[in-house]
N, C-alpha and C positions, 0 to 999 in steps of 0.2 A: 474412647467415646469418639463417634464419628458426626463431625459438623455437616448439616445439610448446606450445600453449595448452591445457591440460586443460579438459574441459568435462564437464559432468553431463547429465542429461536436460534438453530445452529447456524454458525457462519458460513459452513459448506452450504447448507441449503440456501442460505440468502443469496450467497454469489453464484449457485445453479440457477436459482429463480431468476436473478437478473439477467444472466447469461442467456438463459433458454427464451425469456420474454424478450431480450433485445434480438435474438436469432428470429423469433416470431414476428415481429415488428419488421425486421429486415426484408424477411420473405415475404409479408403482404406489401411493402413499398416496392419489393421487386416485381410481384406479380402485377399490381394496378400499373406500375411505370412502365413495366414492357408491354403490357395490353394497351395502355393509352398510346405509347410509341409505334406499336404495330398498326391501330386503329389510323394514327394520322398518316403513316406512310402507305398504308391500303387504300385511304381517303383521297390521298394524293395521286397514286395511280390511277384511281378512277376518275378523278378530275381530269388528269392530264390526257385519258383517252376522249373523255366528253368533250374536252376544249378542241383536240385535234380534230372530232366528227364536227364540231359546229365550224372550225376554220375552213374544212375541205367543202362546207356546203356554202359558206360565205364566197368561197374562192370562184365558185361557179356562177354567181349571182352577176346580170348583166342588164342593160337597159337597151332595147332595140325598138327604135320607131316608137320611142316613149313608153314601151310595155318592158316589165321587168320579166326577164326570163333567167330560169335556174335550171340547169342540167343536172337534176337531184344524182349525185354518184351512189351507185350501190355500197360502195367500200366505207361511205360515210357513216352508215348504220351497221354493216357487217363487222366492222371492228368493235361492235359493243357485244357480239355474241360472247356468252358465259357457259359453263357447263351446267349452272343452274338455270339456263332459260330466262334469264332476266327479261322483263318487258322494258321496251324503249319506246319513249313518247317523242315527238318532235313538234314545232309550232314556227312557221316563218310569217314574219309580219312587215308590211311596207308602211310604214308612217302610222304605227299602231294598229293597223287593220289587218286582220287574218288573211294570209293569201293560200297557205297550205299547212296541214297538220291538224292537230288536236286542240280544239277550241277549250278555251278555259285553263289551259296550261299555266301554271304560274309564271309571273314574268318579273323582272328586276331591271331597273333603268342601269344603263350601262354607260360609262363615258367615253366617247368616241368609238377604238376599236378594241378596248380592253375587256376581256372575259370575265366574267362573274359566276362563282360556282356557291350553292347553298343547298340545303336541304329542306323538304316540304313533304307535305301529303298530298299525293293525288290518286283519285280512285281508289281510296282505301289503302293505299300503300305506300310506304315511306320510299320517298325516290331523291335522287341526287340530280340535280339540274345545273348545266351550265348555259349563260347566255352571253352572246357578243353580237356587235352592232358595226354597221359600215355604212357610209355615205355615198351614193353614186350621183354623179353629175351627168346632165345633158346638156344640151345648148341652150335650152331654154328654161330647166329647173332641176332643181335638188331634189332628192329622196333618199329617206333612210330604211334602210334594210336591218332587221332584227332576226336572229335566228336562235332558238331555244332548244337543247336536247336533253332530255330525262332519262334516267334507267333507274329501275328498281335495284334494290339492294341486298338480294338474297345471296347471290355468290360471295358478297363481301362479309355477309353474317356468317355463312360457313366457313369462310377463311379466317374470320377472327374467333369462332366457337373453337377451331382447330388450334388456332395461335393459343387461344386460352388454356385448352387443355394441356398443351405441350409446356406452357410457362406454369401452370398449376404443378403438375408433375415435376418440373425443374425446382420448383419452390419448396415442394414437399420434401425433395431430397436434399436441398440444402438446409432445410430445417432441420431434417434428422441429422445430418451430419455436424449441423452445429451443435445439435443437442449431445451427442457422443463427445464432441470437443468440449464441451462445456463440463461435462462430468469429468473428463480425463484434466482439464485445466483445473478445476476446482481440487480434485484429487492431489495433484503435483503442487498447489499451490499451499493447500493445509497440511502436505506432508511434514515440512520441516517442523511445523508446530506440533505435529503428532511425535516425531524423532526427540525433540526438546521433553515433550512431556514423557516419553517412555524413557529417556535419559535419566531425569531426574527421578522418576519412580523405581528405577532398579537399584538407584543408588542405596548403600548401607545407611543405617541410621547415624552413623557418626560421621559421615561424608557430608560436610557441608563446603567442601572446595567449589571455587567458583566455576561455572560454564566456560570452557574454552574453545568448543568446536564452532567454526565459522556458522553464523546465520545470517538469513536475509537482512537487508538493511532495515525494512519495517520492524523487525524483531529486535533489533540491537536495543532501544529502550526498554522493552520489557525484560530482555536478559540480564542487562545493566542493573535495573532495579532489582530482580531475582538474585543476583550476584551481590548487592549490597543487602540486602535483607539476610542472605545466608551467613554474610559476614558478620552483621551484627548479632544474629542469632548464636553464633560459634562463639562471639566473645561472650554473650550473656551467659550461655550454659558453662563456659569455662570459668566465670567468676561466681556460679551460683555453685560449682560443684568444689570450688576452693573455698567458698564460704562455708558449705557443708563441713567440710573437712577441718577447717578453723575453727569452727564453732565447736565442734565435737571435742576438739582438743582441748580449748578454752573454757568449755563446761566442765568437762570429766575432771581435768586436772584440779581445778580449785576445790571440788566438792571431795576429791579423793584426799586431798590434801586436809581439808576440814575433818573427814571422818579418821584419819590417822591422829590427828591432835586430840579428838575427842575420845578415842579409844586409850591413847596413851593417858589421858587425865582420867578416864574412869577407873584406871588401874591403881592412880594415885589417890584418890579420895575415899573416905572411910564412913561419911554419912549416908545411910541409905537414900535419904531423900534427894541427896545430889546425885547419886549411883542411878537412882530411878531417872531423873532427869537428864542425864548424860546419855542413858540407854534409849530414851525417846528421841533424844536429839540424833543419836546415830542413826535409829530408826527413819526417822525423818529426811536425814541426808542419804541414805540407801533408798528410799523412795524417789525423792528429788533428783539423785543421781540416775537411777533406773529409768525415770520417767523421761529427763533429758536425754539420756542416750537413746531411748526407743524411739522419741520423737524425732532425732536425727538419724537415726538408721530409717524411719519411716520416710522421711524426706528423701534421703538418699534413695532409697527404693524406688520412691514416684518418680524421681530426677532419671535414674538410669533406665527405668522400665521403659522409657520412650525412646532409648536409643541404648538398645543392649549392646556389649561388648563382646559379643559370642565369641568363644573359643572351644577347640576340642580338648574336653579335660575328662580325666580318669575319675569318676564319680566317688569311687571306693578310696583312692588315695586322698581326696579331699575331705572325704568324712572320717579317715583315719586319723589324719593330721589334727582336724578339730576335736576329736576325742581326746587325743595325747594332751592337747593345751588345756582341757574342761577336767580331765582327770584329777588334778589337785584340788579343785573345788567339789569335786564329788566326793573325793577322799575325806575333805573336812566334815562333811556330812554323813560319812560312814554308807555311801550310796556307791555300787560298782557299776560302771558303765561296760556292757558287754557288746561287742561288737561283731555282727555276723554279715561279713561282706563277700560278694563276689571278687574274684582276682581283677577281673576289668570289668568295668561298666562305662564304656565312653558314651558321653553326651554332649552336644554342642549347646552350650549355655554360658551366661556371665558367671564367672567364678565368684565375683566378690558378691552379687545378689544371693547366689545359691548358698554359698557359704553363711550371708547373714541370716538367711531364712532358717537353715539347720541349726544355727546356734541357738537363735531364738527358741527354736523347738525344745532342744535339749535343755536349756535353761528352764523352759516351763515345767519340763519333766523333774528337773533338779528341785524345783520349789514345792511341787506338789508330792513328790516321793517320800515314803516315810524312811527313817534311818534303817540301815542294815537291809536294803533292798536293792534289787536290780532294776536297771534301765536298758532294756534291749533295742538295739540299734541295729535294722537290717538294711542293707544296700543291695541291690539285685536289678536285672532286667529281665522281664518277659516280654510283652509287646512294647513296652515302655520302660524306662528307667524310674527306679523310685526309690525313696528313702522312708522305711518305717520305724518310728520311736514310740515304745511302749513301756508305760511304767507301771509300778504298783500302788499308785495314790487313789484318791476319793473318785476319779473317773468325772465325765462330763455330766452335767445336769440334763437328761435327756430331752426336757420341754425348752431347754434354751440351746441346744447344741447348733441348730441352725444359723443362730444369730452371733455365735462367739467369735465369727470371723470380721467382724464390724470393729470399726475403730472405738477403743475403750470399752467394749462390752467385756464383762467378767462374769461368771457364773456366781451363782448364789452360796457356792460352797467355797469361795474365793476369800471370804471374810478373814482377816488377821494375816493375810499370806500378801508379802509385798509386790506389788505389780502395776503396770499401767494399763493394761487390756490392748496392749499393740503387738505382742508376740506373734498371735494367730493370725492378725491383719498382715503383718509385713509378711509373714510365710505365704499366706493366701495371695497377695499381690504378685510375689515372686513367680508362684505357679502360674498365674494367670499371664504374666507377661512372656513365659516360656510355653504358652499354650497347653499349660498342663491342668492339674487341680489339686486340691487341698482336700483330703477325707479325714473326719473326726469319726472316732467309733470308740465303745467301751469292751474292755475285756470280759469274758465270762466269768473270770475268776476275780475280778475287781481290777481296777485301774484304768487307764486310758490310752488308745493309740491313736496317733497322728501320722498319716501317709502323705507325703509329698511326691507328685507324680511329674515328670517332665516329659 
């Protein structure tokens, strides 16, 4: 029976999503950070050129005969030429009054001769302005000169667009590389866990030894808990196996002793009513002994089916040995066990379970076979190994045949025959544990056949 293991989201998928998400955030931060820094640098470069233009104009301003004279240098505006043909505006003010330039150009107060730069809208365009002032002195008065130079930002926008494209391409490449590294990192991180899983999965059913291979530090508590669980499980299985063996011995031995005493007493008593009572007691002891034995056999089968001790065995030799041991019982009932076995029928199986299953099938045949009849036992290998046991008894009730492998199920023709209804169940469980099958059928001339396939 396979238990359904509940699972949440994949650990590898979670780690991959976190890493890819982090890479995406870093790519966006990189894009906006570089773009902002590039904008600041480009803006600072434009401001420096504007400041140089303003300073050049201011340096030519003089007062002669009380009149302001400015020898407007060509280089003051020529240095602002760009490939995008940005427009340039200027305004020269004396004591707040426009002397030359564009009227309405935004102004900003300046402290002393310090230049101020800012952005504003002018004539429907975004412009960058720089303003600087200077005080000029004559013999009789003082005057203030303010120069403002403005430039549109078309070239700056083109430069920033190119930088943004390059940064976007770089950020995309960084994101793709980070994504690939994320898949590699998650695979290498989950790798030790997969190797541990495969190591435990490949173990044999009886291999409960602790995991000794080195594991990452984060997995040490998990492996330690797993080793502790396997240690407790091995101890529990050993105790269960010992208990079953001990229980079988302690139950069967007293019952055999009581039966022996009852048979001895039966031969000594003369009264018919006492003999009838003793026969009933012997019959009850036989039923109890058989039921206890088969219950313990079934428990042992269930226990060992979960961790088969597979060995390479010759099925013909195993069945021949079992037939030799059961022949005295068959002779007491005047029944002949006829073995027809190939010389070698090799199979990988648990010998104890297979022997237990075949012994129960032969025992069933002995119970239902009439005296002076034969039980034919065939051991062969076609596409799989099988043992077939056929008797001359009443056969299986056709309408009950499918349910006879269930625990404690007995056919309607079993009345008066000692049994517990576990023999076929044990054989069926053994067959399933070895990925085989148990097939029941009736012989054409009368009798039943049971075929155990491995």
